[in-house]
MISE-255792 format. One record per atom (N, C-alpha, C): x, y, z. Coordinates in steps of 0.1 Angstrom, whole numbers, plus 5000, padded with zeros to 4 digits. Layout:
// MISE-255792
XYZ;...
END
This chain:
// MISE-255792
502186712159;503586752157;503786862167;504986862173;505286962183;505587102177;504987202183;505187332178;506487392183;507387432175;508687492179;508887632173;509687712180;509887842175;510687842162;510287922152;510987932140;512088032142;513287982143;514388072146;514988132133;514588082121;515088142109;514788292107;513788332114;513388482113;513988562124;514688502133;515188572145;516488642141;516588772145;517688852142;518088942154;519388952156;519989042166;520789142158;520389272160;521089382152;521589482162;522889522160;523389632168;522589762165;522189832175;521389952173;522090062165;523390082166;524090172156;523890132142;523890002139;523689952126;522289972121;521289962131;519889982128;519690122123;520390222129;520290362126;521090402114;521890322109;522890362098;522190392085;520990342083;520190362071;519690502070;519790592080;519290722080;518290752091;518090872095;517290902106;515790862104;515390862091;513990832089;513690682092;514690602092;514490452094;514190432109;514590522118;514390492132;513390592138;513390722134;512590822140;511190832136;510890802123;509590822118;508690712124;507390742124;506390652130;506190532120;506390412126;506190292118;505690182127;505390062122;505089942130;505789822123;505989722131;506589602126;505589482127;505689392118;504789272118;505389162127;506289192135;506889102145;507289172158;507289102169;507789172182;509189212181;509589312189;510889362189;511289402203;512589382207;513089422220;514289512217;514289632223;515389722222;516089722236;517389692236;518189692248;519289792247;519189902254;520190012253;521189992264;522489982260;523589962269;524490092271;524190192263;524890312264;524190422257;524190542263;523590662256;522190682261;521490782255;520190822259;519490882247;518190892248;517390952237;515990952240;515090962230;513690962232;512990862223;511990802228;511190702220;509790732221;509090712210;507590732209;506890602207;506090562217;505390432217;503890462218;503090412208;501690432208;501290582210;502090672204;501790812204;502290892216;502990822226;503490882238;504990882237;505591002239;507091012239;507591012253;508690942255;509390932268;510890922265;511690942275;513090932274;513490792277;514690752271;515290622275;516790652278;517390562285;518790582289;519490442290;520690442295;521390322296;520690222305;520690092301;520089982308;518589992308;517990042297;516590042295;516289932285;515289852288;514789742278;513389782274;513189792261;511889832256;511289722247;510189662251;509589562243;508389622236;508389592222;507389652214;506689532207;505389512210;504589402204;504489432189;504189332181;503889342167;502689442165;502789522154;501689612151;501589732160;502589762168;502589882176;503390002169;502690112168;503290222161;504390282171;505590312165;506690362173;507690432164;508590502171;509790562164;510690602175;511990612173;512890652184;514190722178;514790802186;516090862183;517190762186;518190762178;519390682181;520590762176;521190842185;522290922181;523590842181;524690912177;525990842176;526490782189;525990822201;526490772213;525590662219;524590622211;523690522216;524190382211;524290292221;524690152217;523690052224;523689942218;522789832224;522389732213;521389652216;520989542207;519489552204;519089532192;517689512188;517489362185;516489312191;516089172189;514789172181;514789112169;513589092161;513188952161;512088922167;511688782170;511188702158;510688772148;510088702136;508588692138;507888682127;506488672127;505988542134;506688432133;506188302137;506788262151;507288352158;507888322171;506788282181;506888162187;505888122197;506388122211;507488192214;507888222227;506888312234;506588282247;505688362255;506288502257;505688602252;506188742253;505088832258;505488952263;504389042268;503489082257;502189102261;501189142252;501089292250;501689362259;501689512259;503089572258;503189692254;504389762254;504989762268;506289742269;506989742282;508289832281;508389932290;509590012291;510189982305;511189902305;511789852317;513089922320;513189982331;514390042336;515189952345;516189882340;516789772347;517889832356;517689842369;518589902378;519489802385;519089672386;519889572393;520989522383;522189532388;523289482380;523189342376;522689252385;522489112382;521589092370;520489172370;519489162359;520089212346;520889312346;521589362334;522489262329;523289202337;524289102333;523588972328;522388942334;521688822329;521188842315;520688962312;520188982298;521388982288;522489042292;523589042283;524088902280;524088822290;524588682289;523588602280;522288622281;521288552273;521488602258;521588732256;521788772242;523088722236;524088722244;525388672238;525288522235;524588452243;524388312241;523588282228;522488362227;521688352215;522488372202;523288482202;524088512190;525088412188;525688362198;526788252197;526188132191;524988082195;524387962190;523887982176;523388102173;522988132159;524188132149;525288172154;526488172145;527188032145;526787942154;527487812155;527087712145;527987612142;527687502134;527687372142;527787392155;527787272164;526487202163;526487072167;525186992167;524187052176;522987062172;521787102180;521887252184;522687332176;522787472179;521387542177;520587492168;519287552166;518387532178;518487412184;517687382196;518187462208;519487482209;520087562219;519587712218;519487752206;518987892203;517587902208;516787812205;515387812210;515287812225;516087742232;516087732246;516487872252;517587932247;517988062252;516888162249;516288152237;515188242234;513988232244;513788112249;512788092259;513188152272;514488152276;514988222287;514788372286;514988422274;514788562272;513288602275;512388512270;510988532273;510688532288;511388442296;511188432310;511788562317;512888612312;513488732317;512588852316;511988862304;511088972301;509788962311;509288842312;508088822321;508388862335;509588822340;509888852354;510189002356;510889062347;511189212348;509889292346;508989242337;507689322336;506889312348;506889202355;506189182367;506789272378;508089282379;508689362389;508489512387;508389552374;508189702371;506789742370;505789652371;504389692369;503989802378;504289792392;503789912400;504490042396;505690032391;506490162388;505890222375;505490142366;504990192353;503590262355;502790212364;501490272366;500590272355;499390332356;498390342346;498490472338;498490472325;498590592318;497390682320;497590812319;496490902321;495490902309;494390972310;493290962300;493791002287;494691112286;495091162273;495991062266;496890992274;497690892268;496890772264;495890732271;495090622267;494390652254;493890782253;493190812240;494190812229;495390862230;496290872220;496790722216;496890632225;497190492222;496090432214;494790462217;493690412209;493690472195;494090602194;494190672181;495290602173;496490582178;497490522170;497190382166;496390302174;495990172170;495090182158;494090272158;493190292147;493990342135;494890432137;495690492126;496490382120;497090292128;497890182122;497090092113;495790072117;494989982110;494490052097;494190182097;493490242086;494290362079;495590372081;496290492076;496390492061;496190372055;496290362040;494990402033;493990432041;492590452035;492390602031;493290692033;493090832030;492190902039;491990852051;491090912061;491791022068;491091122073;491691232080;491491222095;491991322102;491891322117;490491332121;489591402114;488191412118;487591282118;487891192109;487291062109;487690982121;488990982124;489490902136;488890962149;488891092150;488291152162;486791112164;486091112153;484691062153;484590922158;485390832153;485390692158;485690682173;486590772177;486990772192;485990852200;484990912194;483990992202;484491122208;485491182202;485991312206;486091412194;486291532197;486491632186;487891622181;488191662169;489491672164;490391762172;489791872177;490591962186;491091892199;490191812205;490591742217;491591642214;491491572203;492391462200;493791522197;493791632190;495091702187;495691752200;494891812209;495391852222;496091742230;495391622230;495991512237;497291462231;497291462217;498591422210;499691512214;499391642214;500391742218;500991712232;499991682241;500391652254;501191532256;500891422248;501591292249;502891292242;502991352230;504191342223;504791472216;504091582219;504491702213;504291722198;503391642193;502991652179;501491652177;500991722167;499491722165;499091582159;497791552160;497291432155;497591412140;497491532133;497691522118;499091492115;500091532123;501491502120;501791352122;501191292133;501291152135;500791072123;499591112118;498991042106;499891062094;500291182091;501091212079;502491142080;503091142092;504391082094;504290932091;503190872096;503090722093;502890692079;502090772072;501890752057;503190772049;503890882053;505190912045;506290812048;506290762061;507290652063;506990532055;505790492053;505390382045;505790402031;505590532026;505890562013;507390552010;508190602020;509690592018;510090452018;509490362027;509790222027;509490162014;508390182008;507990131995;508890181984;509290311984;510190361974;511490301975;511990271987;513390221989;513490071986;512390001989;512489851989;511689781978;510889861970;510189801959;510389881946;509989821935;509989891922;508689941918;507689951927;506389991924;506390141918;505590171908;505590311903;505190411914;505690531913;505390631923;503890651924;503190661913;501790681913;500990571920;501490451918;500790331925;500990341940;502190381944;502490391959;501590491965;501390611958;500490711963;499090661964;498590581954;497290531955;497090431966;498090341969;498090251979;497990311993;498490431994;498490502007;497390612008;496390601999;495190682001;495290831996;496390861988;496491001983;495591011971;494891121970;493891131959;494491151945;495691201944;496391221931;497891201933;498591181922;499991171922;500591311926;499991421922;500491551925;500391581940;499291541946;499091561961;500091471968;500291351964;501291261970;502691321969;503091371958;504391441956;504591561965;503591641966;503591761974;503791721989;502991621994;502991582008;504391522011;504891442002;506191372004;507291472005;507291561995;508391661995;508291762007;507091782012;506991872024;507691812036;507591682037;508191612049;509591582047;509991532035;511391482033;512291582026;511691682019;512591782012;512891731998;512391611994;512691551981;511391501975;511391501962;510191431955;510391281957;509291201955;509391061956;510491001946;510491061934;511491011924;512891041928;513191161933;514491191938;514891111950;513991091959;514291001971;514690861966;513990811957;514290671952;515590671945;515990771938;517290771931;518490801940;518190861952;519290891961;519990761966;521290771970;521890651976;521290611988;
END
């Protein structure tokens, strides 16, 4: 049987709408179980990818593979489109994070046309609209491949500190629920906690402990907002030793207790 892209999971979301749920939904460290493309058509801000913070501006395309820890600012002047490809997407996509600064007007227009066509076919009831969507999605994959190849010399190789922080965030993403501390992760990486923190400060302006806590608290907020699990159970799932410790850590970051956060609009 021919393998085809599952377009039922494909979503195109306006970036202002993505940010409408509150700053924590975009700025806090998280990862997705599906690839994502952010295409900024207006405004500027900062984005943290694999523990390294950088600026983005108009006509930047940022591809984020599944399982990549990230967070970004999206102020009221930022516009663009987020493409969520779905867990089962079989379109050929980059394996690594890509931050593409699209300077050629033709390439900018090409991406806008492809995204408009995908949305139009997704909204259509015409015959074969699903097949047309898959074909346009394939063209989006080709566009990303070509732009990634063109920008490879410009992106260069990250320095040693950023490479270490990228390895740290990958480990953190895998094990942040286990209640492990920075010392454990530093030991696995073969460095001291002090050196790891120094590299995190250099890469993103945050200590290693803050990246870890931010990731855990984001997951807690997500579970509080989207499930009916008891607060105590959520704390246990994220490696907090007690409900009281979970409440203190959550309140320190958010200014609210887990129960108050869940009750808020």
